[in-house]
C-alpha positions, 0 to 999 in steps of 0.5 A: 477487638471484633475489628481485628477478628473479621480483619483477621478473618476477610484476610484469610478467606482471600488467602485462601482463594488466592491460593486457589488459582493455580496459573499452568506452567509455561512451557514452551514448546517448540512448533509444530512444521508447518505443512504446505502442500503446492499445487502444481496447477494454482494461477501464476502473475507475469507482467511484463515488466514490474518497474514502470519509469516515467522520467520528467514529467510535466507538472499537472501531466498524464501520470498513468500507466498500465502495467500488463499481466498474464495468467502464466498457470493452469488455474484462474487468478483472483486478484484480490487487493492493489494497494499503493505505497501511498495516497498519491497512487492510485491503482485499479485491477481487473475484478473478474478471474483472469483464465489460464494463459488470458493477460489483462493489465492493472492500470495506475495513476500518480498524482502529478500535482506534486513536484520532485521525485518519487518511487511507489510501489503498489502491492498486488494480492492475489491466489498465485503460488506467489501472493504477493507480488510488487510492482514500482513507478518512478520518475520526476515531476517538473516544477510548476511553472511561475506565473507571473504576480504583476502585469507587465509594465505598460507604456503610454501616453497619460500613464501616471507610473510612466517614468519620463 
């Protein structure tokens, strides 16, 4: 009987704690319209060209290209990162600010030991009006030349393998 009384008391106490916990009603409120002021003096990154086509490249050949750009805004341009779409492409970008009206380059290297066609994108993140800019490299890496695994047949006197 004591056990039953004890169990009932524990259940009643627990029910008070559970009842005491209330949750706020879930209401969906419309988001406030975002107010973003566009800086008319903000830097702007302008590339000479956004896509470079290597065409056909020899296996192990030079897969390097430098994209030229200019800061066409009125404030210094700061590039915070340049990320390639895969590990076979390595971009290098200027770490110092590019002043208004000045030019610089982003160097992109592709691993040309990978046979076949490729199209790789590099995402440039900066403080420009357009925060993310995409540049692209593409081309076809030719297959590596096939080397002979056996030496050429030698003929001469005294060769035990020579057919007579």
